[in-house]
SEGU-639628 format. One record per residue: residue number from 1; x, y, z of N, C-alpha, C in turn. Coordinates in steps of 0.05 Angstrom, whole numbers. Atoms other than C-alpha are relative to their C-alpha. Example, Ala and Ser with C-alpha at 12.3 -4.5 7.8 and 13.67 -1.06 7.14 Angstrom:
// SEGU-639628
<1,<18,-24,0>,<246,-90,156>,<18,24,0>>,
<2,<-16,-24,-1>,<273,-21,143>,<-15,22,14>>,
END
This chain:
// SEGU-639628
<1,<28,-11,0>,<595,-707,293>,<1,25,3>>,
<2,<-2,-27,1>,<608,-641,318>,<2,12,-24>>,
<3,<-5,-14,21>,<636,-619,255>,<-18,-2,-19>>,
<4,<24,3,18>,<583,-645,213>,<-20,24,8>>,
<5,<21,-18,-19>,<533,-609,263>,<7,33,-12>>,
<6,<-8,-26,5>,<576,-542,251>,<2,14,-24>>,
<7,<1,-7,30>,<578,-545,170>,<-29,0,1>>,
<8,<31,0,14>,<503,-560,173>,<-7,30,8>>,
<9,<1,-29,-11>,<496,-490,218>,<7,21,-18>>,
<10,<-15,-18,21>,<545,-458,175>,<-18,11,-26>>,
<11,<9,4,29>,<508,-475,108>,<-35,10,6>>,
<12,<28,-11,-5>,<436,-454,140>,<7,28,1>>,
<13,<-4,-30,-10>,<462,-390,163>,<5,10,-26>>,
<14,<-4,-14,31>,<492,-377,90>,<-24,-2,-15>>,
<15,<18,-4,14>,<431,-395,58>,<-20,20,9>>,
<16,<16,-23,-9>,<389,-348,103>,<10,27,-7>>,
<17,<-4,-24,9>,<434,-294,91>,<-3,10,-30>>,
<18,<4,-1,28>,<430,-305,17>,<-32,6,-9>>,
<19,<22,-8,7>,<357,-304,25>,<-9,32,9>>,
<20,<9,-24,-9>,<356,-241,61>,<10,25,-20>>,
<21,<-16,-18,24>,<403,-208,5>,<-21,1,-21>>,
<22,<19,-2,26>,<353,-229,-46>,<-25,12,-1>>,
<23,<20,-12,-16>,<293,-211,-4>,<4,30,-5>>,
<24,<-11,-33,0>,<327,-138,3>,<-2,15,-26>>,
<25,<-3,-14,31>,<343,-130,-74>,<-26,-4,-12>>,
<26,<30,-4,10>,<274,-149,-92>,<-20,24,3>>,
<27,<18,-26,-10>,<243,-98,-48>,<13,23,-10>>,
<28,<-17,-23,12>,<290,-49,-75>,<-8,2,-28>>,
<29,<4,-7,28>,<278,-64,-145>,<-30,8,-4>>,
<30,<27,-2,5>,<206,-62,-139>,<-16,27,10>>,
<31,<2,-28,-14>,<203,3,-103>,<15,19,-15>>,
<32,<-17,-14,10>,<257,43,-121>,<14,0,-28>>,
<33,<-5,7,28>,<275,14,-185>,<32,-17,-2>>,
<34,<-25,7,6>,<334,-30,-211>,<24,14,-1>>,
<35,<-21,-14,8>,<366,20,-238>,<16,22,24>>,
<36,<-11,-17,-26>,<373,61,-167>,<9,-18,18>>,
<37,<-3,13,-31>,<382,5,-122>,<37,-6,-2>>,
<38,<-31,4,-9>,<454,3,-93>,<8,-22,14>>,
<39,<-6,22,-18>,<491,-56,-63>,<7,10,28>>,
<40,<3,-7,-31>,<499,-12,0>,<-27,2,9>>,
<41,<34,8,-8>,<425,-10,0>,<-12,-18,9>>,
<42,<5,26,5>,<419,-77,-12>,<12,-8,29>>,
<43,<-13,11,-20>,<464,-94,47>,<-6,8,22>>,
<44,<2,-15,-23>,<439,-43,97>,<-37,-11,0>>,
<45,<25,9,3>,<363,-68,78>,<7,-35,15>>,
<46,<-11,29,-8>,<394,-145,90>,<9,-3,29>>,
<47,<-12,7,-28>,<428,-130,154>,<30,-11,-3>>,
<48,<-22,12,5>,<490,-144,124>,<26,16,-5>>,
<49,<-24,-12,8>,<559,-120,102>,<-2,3,-29>>,
<50,<2,1,28>,<567,-96,31>,<22,-27,-12>>,
<51,<-24,23,7>,<631,-154,27>,<-18,-26,4>>,
<52,<11,27,9>,<575,-206,39>,<-15,2,-17>>,
<53,<12,-1,29>,<535,-186,-13>,<13,-6,-27>>,
<54,<-18,5,24>,<597,-189,-59>,<1,-35,2>>,
<55,<-10,28,-3>,<611,-258,-27>,<-22,-16,-6>>,
<56,<19,14,9>,<544,-284,-44>,<0,5,-32>>,
<57,<16,-11,23>,<526,-247,-110>,<34,12,-10>>,
<58,<-23,-15,10>,<603,-231,-142>,<-8,23,-19>>,
<59,<3,-20,15>,<571,-192,-197>,<-33,5,2>>,
<60,<28,-14,10>,<506,-153,-217>,<-19,-24,-12>>,
<61,<14,17,12>,<482,-207,-266>,<-4,-27,24>>,
<62,<11,15,-24>,<482,-260,-207>,<-23,-2,19>>,
<63,<19,-5,-24>,<444,-222,-159>,<-28,2,-14>>,
<64,<24,-1,17>,<392,-203,-220>,<-10,-32,-4>>,
<65,<5,24,6>,<393,-276,-236>,<-21,-12,22>>,
<66,<8,7,-24>,<376,-295,-166>,<-26,12,4>>,
<67,<24,-17,-6>,<320,-243,-160>,<-23,-5,-22>>,
<68,<25,4,15>,<285,-255,-224>,<-8,-24,-6>>,
<69,<15,30,-1>,<277,-332,-218>,<-15,-1,30>>,
<70,<11,-1,-29>,<259,-321,-142>,<-32,21,-4>>,
<71,<24,-12,0>,<207,-269,-162>,<-21,-14,-20>>,
<72,<26,13,11>,<174,-305,-218>,<-8,-27,12>>,
<73,<15,22,-8>,<171,-365,-175>,<-18,5,22>>,
<74,<15,-12,-22>,<143,-326,-118>,<-34,13,-7>>,
<75,<24,-20,15>,<93,-283,-166>,<-1,-12,-30>>,
<76,<2,12,29>,<78,-331,-227>,<-25,16,-11>>,
<77,<25,-10,13>,<26,-306,-274>,<-20,-19,0>>,
<78,<18,22,3>,<-41,-336,-287>,<8,-23,-16>>,
<79,<-6,23,16>,<-38,-407,-317>,<-20,3,-31>>,
<80,<9,-1,30>,<-54,-390,-394>,<-13,-31,-7>>,
<81,<14,23,19>,<-64,-465,-414>,<-23,-9,20>>,
<82,<30,7,-11>,<-124,-474,-363>,<-21,15,-17>>,
<83,<16,-24,16>,<-154,-415,-407>,<-13,-20,-26>>,
<84,<5,16,27>,<-148,-464,-470>,<-22,-18,7>>,
<85,<15,20,0>,<-195,-507,-443>,<-33,6,4>>,
<86,<27,-16,1>,<-255,-455,-445>,<-8,-4,-29>>,
<87,<13,-1,26>,<-291,-464,-514>,<-8,27,-9>>,
<88,<11,-18,9>,<-324,-405,-521>,<23,24,0>>,
<89,<-16,-17,10>,<-278,-350,-547>,<2,20,18>>,
<90,<5,-28,-12>,<-308,-289,-514>,<5,-7,33>>,
<91,<-4,14,-31>,<-317,-330,-439>,<30,4,1>>,
<92,<-27,4,1>,<-244,-349,-454>,<16,28,12>>,
<93,<-16,-28,-7>,<-217,-272,-460>,<-13,5,25>>,
<94,<14,-10,-31>,<-265,-251,-402>,<14,-8,18>>,
<95,<-8,13,-21>,<-238,-304,-357>,<29,7,7>>,
<96,<-31,-5,5>,<-164,-295,-379>,<6,32,6>>,
<97,<-14,-27,-10>,<-163,-218,-371>,<-7,0,34>>,
<98,<8,-4,-22>,<-205,-222,-306>,<20,-11,20>>,
<99,<-18,7,-14>,<-152,-266,-273>,<29,21,-7>>,
<100,<-27,-18,6>,<-90,-227,-305>,<-3,28,17>>,
<101,<3,-24,-12>,<-119,-162,-282>,<-6,0,35>>,
<102,<-1,8,-23>,<-123,-194,-217>,<24,-5,14>>,
<103,<-27,2,-3>,<-53,-214,-220>,<11,23,2>>,
<104,<-18,-30,3>,<-31,-142,-235>,<-8,15,23>>,
<105,<9,-16,-21>,<-74,-114,-177>,<17,-8,19>>,
<106,<-11,8,-19>,<-29,-155,-138>,<34,6,3>>,
<107,<-29,-5,5>,<44,-144,-166>,<7,17,-22>>,
<108,<-2,-19,27>,<25,-98,-224>,<20,26,7>>,
<109,<-19,-24,-8>,<61,-34,-187>,<25,-11,-1>>,
<110,<-25,6,-2>,<121,-72,-172>,<11,-5,-27>>,
<111,<-9,6,28>,<124,-94,-242>,<4,18,-21>>,
<112,<-11,-27,10>,<119,-21,-271>,<27,10,6>>,
<113,<-23,-15,-6>,<178,-1,-233>,<23,-19,-14>>,
<114,<-23,16,14>,<220,-61,-266>,<0,10,-29>>,
<115,<-3,-2,33>,<198,-56,-334>,<8,30,-5>>,
<116,<-7,-32,1>,<207,24,-328>,<31,-1,-1>>,
<117,<-32,1,5>,<281,8,-317>,<15,-20,-20>>,
<118,<-15,22,21>,<296,-48,-368>,<18,23,-26>>,
<119,<-16,-13,16>,<323,9,-421>,<25,5,14>>,
<120,<-19,-4,-17>,<368,25,-364>,<20,-20,9>>,
<121,<-10,24,-17>,<385,-45,-338>,<1,-26,-22>>,
<122,<6,20,11>,<391,-88,-397>,<6,-23,-3>>,
<123,<-10,29,-8>,<420,-149,-366>,<-29,-9,11>>,
<124,<17,8,-19>,<356,-150,-321>,<-26,-9,-25>>,
<125,<14,3,21>,<313,-140,-387>,<2,-29,-14>>,
<126,<-9,31,16>,<347,-209,-420>,<-9,-17,21>>,
<127,<1,19,-21>,<340,-245,-356>,<-34,-1,4>>,
<128,<24,-1,4>,<266,-228,-356>,<-16,-6,-27>>,
<129,<7,1,33>,<253,-238,-434>,<-21,-27,-1>>,
<130,<11,36,9>,<234,-321,-424>,<-29,10,15>>,
<131,<23,1,-19>,<185,-303,-370>,<-24,18,-15>>,
<132,<18,-20,10>,<153,-246,-409>,<-18,-10,-28>>,
<133,<10,17,32>,<148,-294,-472>,<-30,-5,3>>,
<134,<27,14,-10>,<87,-322,-429>,<-27,16,-18>>,
<135,<14,-20,6>,<48,-259,-454>,<-5,-7,-29>>,
<136,<9,4,27>,<51,-278,-526>,<-11,-33,-3>>,
<137,<11,27,-6>,<35,-351,-505>,<-29,5,3>>,
<138,<33,-5,-13>,<-30,-320,-470>,<-15,10,-28>>,
<139,<21,-10,26>,<-47,-283,-537>,<-11,-13,-19>>,
<140,<10,22,22>,<-42,-341,-580>,<-25,-18,14>>,
<141,<22,7,-17>,<-86,-380,-529>,<-34,13,-10>>,
<142,<29,-19,1>,<-139,-325,-531>,<-10,2,-27>>,
<143,<9,-4,26>,<-141,-318,-605>,<-8,-14,-10>>,
<144,<15,21,11>,<-167,-387,-616>,<-30,2,-5>>,
<145,<35,6,4>,<-236,-391,-645>,<-12,19,-3>>,
<146,<11,-20,4>,<-251,-322,-665>,<0,4,-30>>,
<147,<8,7,31>,<-259,-344,-742>,<7,31,-12>>,
<148,<-8,-28,10>,<-215,-277,-760>,<26,-10,-21>>,
<149,<-21,12,17>,<-168,-282,-825>,<10,30,-13>>,
<150,<-10,-23,9>,<-123,-234,-854>,<5,28,14>>,
<151,<-2,-19,-20>,<-127,-158,-831>,<-16,-3,24>>,
<152,<7,4,-18>,<-178,-174,-784>,<9,-18,20>>,
<153,<-13,12,-21>,<-139,-226,-753>,<32,10,10>>,
<154,<-20,-18,-14>,<-82,-179,-745>,<-9,25,15>>,
<155,<21,-16,-19>,<-130,-129,-714>,<-4,-13,25>>,
<156,<5,21,-19>,<-150,-184,-670>,<23,-6,19>>,
<157,<-24,2,-15>,<-83,-202,-644>,<7,19,11>>,
<158,<-2,-27,-6>,<-72,-131,-637>,<-11,10,23>>,
<159,<16,-7,-24>,<-128,-118,-592>,<7,-20,23>>,
<160,<-3,16,-20>,<-111,-180,-552>,<26,12,17>>,
<161,<-23,-6,-14>,<-43,-163,-539>,<3,28,13>>,
<162,<5,-32,-18>,<-62,-90,-521>,<-13,-5,22>>,
<163,<17,2,-27>,<-112,-121,-472>,<19,-12,25>>,
<164,<-15,17,-27>,<-64,-165,-432>,<27,14,7>>,
<165,<-22,-18,-8>,<-8,-108,-432>,<-1,14,24>>,
<166,<6,-8,-26>,<14,-87,-365>,<-8,34,-2>>,
<167,<13,-29,2>,<4,-14,-390>,<-25,10,-10>>,
<168,<32,-7,5>,<-66,-21,-411>,<-3,-2,25>>,
<169,<17,3,-33>,<-83,-50,-337>,<14,32,12>>,
<170,<-13,-25,-14>,<-39,13,-313>,<-16,21,-6>>,
<171,<19,-22,8>,<-74,60,-355>,<-29,-2,4>>,
<172,<25,3,-5>,<-144,40,-349>,<-11,-2,29>>,
<173,<2,8,-32>,<-143,15,-276>,<10,25,18>>,
<174,<-6,-13,-14>,<-98,56,-245>,<0,30,-4>>,
<175,<10,-36,7>,<-100,127,-283>,<-25,2,-7>>,
<176,<30,-12,0>,<-167,130,-304>,<-21,-10,21>>,
<177,<14,5,-26>,<-199,99,-246>,<-23,-24,-5>>,
<178,<23,25,5>,<-241,37,-282>,<5,-20,22>>,
<179,<4,26,-10>,<-260,-19,-241>,<17,-23,-17>>,
<180,<-8,20,13>,<-224,-82,-259>,<-22,-11,-19>>,
<181,<28,9,13>,<-296,-105,-283>,<-2,14,-31>>,
<182,<5,-15,18>,<-298,-47,-321>,<17,-2,-23>>,
<183,<-20,-5,20>,<-234,-47,-356>,<-4,-23,-22>>,
<184,<6,23,12>,<-248,-121,-372>,<-23,1,-22>>,
<185,<19,-9,19>,<-314,-106,-408>,<0,17,-24>>,
<186,<-15,-17,20>,<-280,-48,-444>,<10,-13,-24>>,
<187,<-28,10,13>,<-227,-92,-473>,<-19,-21,-19>>,
<188,<21,20,15>,<-282,-145,-490>,<-15,11,-21>>,
<189,<17,-18,20>,<-319,-99,-530>,<21,2,-22>>,
<190,<-18,-9,17>,<-253,-77,-565>,<5,-25,-16>>,
<191,<-4,21,21>,<-230,-150,-586>,<-21,-8,-14>>,
<192,<28,8,9>,<-304,-167,-603>,<1,16,-23>>,
<193,<4,-21,27>,<-299,-107,-654>,<22,-8,-19>>,
<194,<-25,3,18>,<-234,-124,-677>,<-1,-17,-27>>,
END
């Protein structure tokens, strides 16, 4: 019995150490950026030795994979499938953008740091790609019911995609100082005119 108890405690300790390493890496990825994050900095923030980090994550990709999965699990974007149940296209768009901009208010600054480093850390970009594909699905849900064809449909899709983009939120809300409500109103007019 003693042996099983000791193994359980060791496993719990190992899981806790792994959790601290992932938390430290996520913190650094979202503040200084993935490209500037070092194993030494992760180890220091997690309160472990560098060797311990390597023991849990032998390669960069394993660590990125754990961070990406954990980050999206902890901070999932709004559920775009719920928006599909809103019949009125404009009301659906306003609801979606309000929820998405609320989400960006909570995690947008951290996402901007990570996305900024994608060109320098292509492995991280590739691991995030399936999650970021959700934004294309959001666009498609929001494009339903606008009764646009041809070039007008193309303009509508572009206006919706632009509205959903993190950099649009960052530009209007963070850099230009619009309230989220004013940004939603402005972009609703853009989509209506598309």
